[in-house]
C-alpha positions as CSV (number, residue, x, y, z in Angstrom):
1,M,-21.6,14.0,-24.7
2,T,-20.6,14.0,-28.4
3,Y,-18.2,11.5,-30.0
4,F,-15.4,14.0,-30.2
5,K,-15.9,15.1,-26.6
6,I,-15.7,11.4,-25.5
7,I,-12.4,11.0,-27.5
8,F,-11.0,14.2,-26.0
9,F,-11.9,13.2,-22.5
10,G,-10.3,9.8,-23.0
11,I,-7.1,11.3,-24.3
12,F,-7.1,13.8,-21.4
13,L,-7.4,11.0,-18.9
14,F,-4.6,9.0,-20.5
15,W,-2.2,11.9,-20.5
16,S,-3.2,12.9,-17.0
17,C,-2.5,9.4,-15.7
18,K,0.8,9.3,-17.7
19,D,1.9,12.7,-16.3
20,S,1.0,11.6,-12.8
21,N,2.9,8.3,-13.1
22,D,5.9,10.1,-14.6
23,F,5.8,12.6,-11.7
24,N,5.7,9.8,-9.1
25,K,8.6,7.9,-10.8
26,M,10.6,11.1,-10.9
27,N,10.1,11.7,-7.2
28,E,10.9,8.0,-6.6
29,S,14.2,8.3,-8.4
30,L,15.1,11.5,-6.6
31,A,14.3,10.0,-3.2
32,Q,16.4,6.9,-3.9
33,Q,19.4,9.0,-5.0
34,T,19.3,11.5,-2.1
35,L,17.8,9.7,1.0
36,E,19.3,6.9,3.0
37,P,16.6,4.4,4.2
38,V,15.9,4.3,7.9
39,Q,16.2,0.9,9.5
40,T,13.7,0.3,12.3
41,E,14.8,-1.8,15.3
42,T,13.7,-5.4,15.9
43,Q,11.8,-5.5,19.2
44,N,11.1,-8.8,21.0
45,G,11.9,-10.6,17.8
46,L,9.3,-8.6,15.8
47,K,10.1,-6.5,12.7
48,K,8.3,-3.7,11.0
49,A,7.3,-3.1,7.3
50,Y,5.5,-0.2,5.7
51,F,3.0,-0.3,2.8
52,A,0.7,2.2,1.1
53,S,-2.1,1.0,-1.1
54,G,-5.2,3.1,-1.1
55,C,-7.4,3.6,2.0
56,F,-5.6,2.5,5.1
57,W,-8.8,1.0,6.5
58,C,-8.7,-1.6,3.8
59,V,-5.0,-2.4,4.0
60,E,-4.9,-2.6,7.8
61,A,-7.7,-5.2,7.8
62,I,-5.9,-7.3,5.2
63,Y,-2.6,-7.4,7.1
64,E,-4.1,-7.8,10.6
65,D,-5.6,-11.1,9.6
66,L,-2.3,-12.5,8.4
67,I,-0.6,-15.3,10.3
68,G,2.6,-13.9,11.9
69,V,1.4,-10.3,12.0
70,E,1.2,-9.0,15.5
71,E,-0.4,-5.7,14.6
72,A,-1.1,-3.3,11.7
73,I,-1.3,0.4,12.4
74,S,-2.9,3.0,10.1
75,G,-0.9,6.2,9.5
76,F,1.0,8.3,7.0
77,S,4.4,8.2,5.3
78,G,6.1,9.0,2.1
79,G,6.0,12.8,2.2
80,T,7.7,15.7,3.8
81,T,4.8,17.4,5.7
82,P,5.7,17.5,9.5
83,N,3.2,16.0,12.0
84,P,0.5,15.0,9.4
85,T,-3.1,14.5,10.4
86,Y,-6.0,13.0,8.5
87,R,-7.3,16.4,7.5
88,N,-3.8,17.8,6.7
89,H,-1.3,15.2,5.7
90,G,0.0,17.1,2.7
91,D,2.1,14.9,0.4
92,H,2.1,11.8,2.6
93,A,0.2,8.7,1.6
94,E,-2.1,6.7,3.8
95,T,0.3,4.0,5.0
96,I,0.2,0.8,7.2
97,E,2.9,-0.1,9.7
98,V,3.0,-3.9,9.9
99,I,4.5,-5.5,13.0
100,Y,5.4,-9.1,12.2
101,D,7.2,-12.1,13.4
102,P,9.8,-13.1,10.7
103,K,9.9,-16.6,12.0
104,I,6.3,-17.1,10.9
105,I,6.0,-14.7,7.9
106,D,8.8,-13.2,6.0
107,F,9.1,-9.9,4.1
108,S,8.9,-11.6,0.7
109,T,5.4,-13.0,1.7
110,L,4.3,-9.6,2.9
111,L,5.2,-8.3,-0.5
112,D,3.2,-11.0,-2.2
113,V,0.3,-10.0,-0.1
114,Y,0.9,-6.3,-1.0
115,F,0.8,-6.8,-4.7
116,S,-1.9,-9.4,-4.7
117,S,-4.3,-7.3,-2.7
118,Q,-4.5,-4.3,-5.1
119,N,-4.8,-3.2,-8.7
120,V,-1.1,-2.8,-9.3
121,T,-1.6,-0.7,-12.4
122,Q,-3.9,2.0,-10.9
123,I,-2.1,5.3,-10.5
124,N,-2.7,7.5,-7.5
125,G,-5.5,5.4,-6.0
126,Q,-7.2,2.1,-5.4
127,G,-10.8,1.5,-6.5
128,P,-12.9,4.5,-5.8
129,D,-10.3,6.2,-3.7
130,R,-8.4,8.6,-6.0
131,G,-5.6,11.1,-5.3
132,T,-2.0,11.1,-4.2
133,S,-3.0,10.4,-0.6
134,Y,-4.1,6.9,-1.9
135,R,-1.1,6.3,-4.2
136,S,0.7,2.9,-3.8
137,I,4.1,2.9,-2.2
138,V,6.2,0.0,-1.0
139,F,9.0,1.2,1.5
140,Y,12.4,-0.4,1.9
141,Q,14.6,-0.1,5.0
142,N,17.8,-1.7,3.4
143,E,19.3,-2.7,0.1
144,K,18.2,-6.3,0.6
145,E,14.5,-5.3,0.8
146,K,14.9,-2.9,-2.1
147,K,16.4,-5.6,-4.3
148,L,13.5,-8.0,-3.4
149,I,10.9,-5.4,-4.1
150,E,12.4,-4.6,-7.5
151,E,12.6,-8.3,-8.4
152,K,8.9,-8.7,-7.6
153,I,8.0,-5.6,-9.7
154,D,10.1,-6.8,-12.6
155,G,8.3,-10.1,-12.5
156,L,4.9,-8.5,-12.5
157,N,5.8,-6.2,-15.3
158,V,6.9,-9.1,-17.5
159,R,3.6,-10.8,-16.9
160,L,1.8,-7.5,-17.6
161,G,3.7,-6.9,-20.8
162,G,5.5,-3.7,-19.9
163,D,6.4,-1.2,-17.1
164,K,2.9,-1.0,-15.7
165,V,3.2,-1.5,-11.9
166,A,2.3,1.9,-10.5
167,A,3.7,1.6,-7.0
168,Q,6.6,3.8,-5.9
169,V,9.6,2.2,-4.3
170,L,10.8,4.6,-1.6
171,P,13.4,4.5,1.2
172,F,11.6,4.5,4.5
173,Q,12.0,7.7,6.5
174,K,9.3,8.0,9.2
175,F,5.9,6.8,10.0
176,Y,3.2,8.9,11.7
177,P,0.3,7.0,13.3
178,A,-3.2,8.3,12.4
179,E,-5.8,9.4,14.9
180,E,-7.1,6.7,17.2
181,Y,-10.5,6.5,15.5
182,H,-8.8,5.2,12.4
183,Q,-7.2,2.2,14.1
184,D,-9.1,-1.1,13.7
185,F,-11.7,0.9,11.8
186,E,-13.1,-2.1,9.9
187,K,-13.3,-4.2,13.0
188,R,-15.0,-1.5,15.0
189,N,-17.3,-0.3,12.3
190,P,-18.6,-3.3,10.4
191,D,-21.8,-1.6,9.3
192,H,-20.1,1.5,7.9
193,P,-21.1,1.9,4.2
194,Y,-17.6,2.2,3.0
195,I,-16.5,-0.9,4.9
196,K,-19.4,-3.0,3.6
197,N,-19.2,-1.8,0.0
198,V,-15.4,-1.3,-0.5
199,S,-13.2,-2.7,2.3
200,V,-14.9,-6.1,2.9
201,P,-15.2,-7.0,-0.8
202,R,-11.5,-6.0,-1.3
203,K,-10.5,-8.2,1.6
204,K,-12.6,-11.2,0.5
205,K,-11.2,-11.0,-3.0
206,F,-7.7,-11.3,-1.6
207,E,-8.6,-14.0,0.9
208,E,-9.6,-16.2,-2.1
209,K,-6.0,-16.1,-3.3
210,Y,-4.2,-16.9,0.0
211,P,-6.6,-18.7,2.4
212,H,-3.7,-20.5,4.1
213,L,-2.3,-17.1,5.3
214,Q,-5.4,-16.0,7.0
215,K,-5.7,-16.2,10.8
216,S,-9.5,-16.4,10.5
217,Q,-9.3,-19.4,8.1
218,N,-6.7,-21.2,10.2
219,D,-8.9,-20.8,13.3
220,K,-11.6,-22.7,11.5
221,N,-9.4,-25.7,10.8
């Protein structure tokens, strides 16, 4: 590849990412203006939260090992395609439903986990997973959650030196669980190449930041 081709390719990638982020932010603004967030019900003292951040196999494994989290379920949200499936989920992103005990872990801490367990500046993907299916979204169910999310993002952007956090902030509408074989995928498939080469390293990198929040670490003590 010649020097000029390399320069052209770099410019193309820059503007493609810029256009993608502008498109995501435009949709974010439209959704916030036109959609009311759906508030899920508390059941047996447990609440629900929803996060998208790349492959749901990775994110599910991170949240399931958090103290106070009863369960994390892989699925789809953030789009308009009805009854999405893994092979046809349209404009939805791979999303995790986190069922948690607010007496043990609060929404603010779940947000810290969210932003600390990803590359917050990567647009439409995480690591090797690229495309809108893997875009980062943090969902809010009420104005209190929305305000907290925006405060976290503002703080990160200050530290990053500009508006660089790529995650969309969307009003939660509906969550669609993925097929059964996706649930607990990392736990049930420890020797899968993707799990060994992508999911486990991502989880270990996060665990180094918050060892006190890990069930597995607390069990050892």
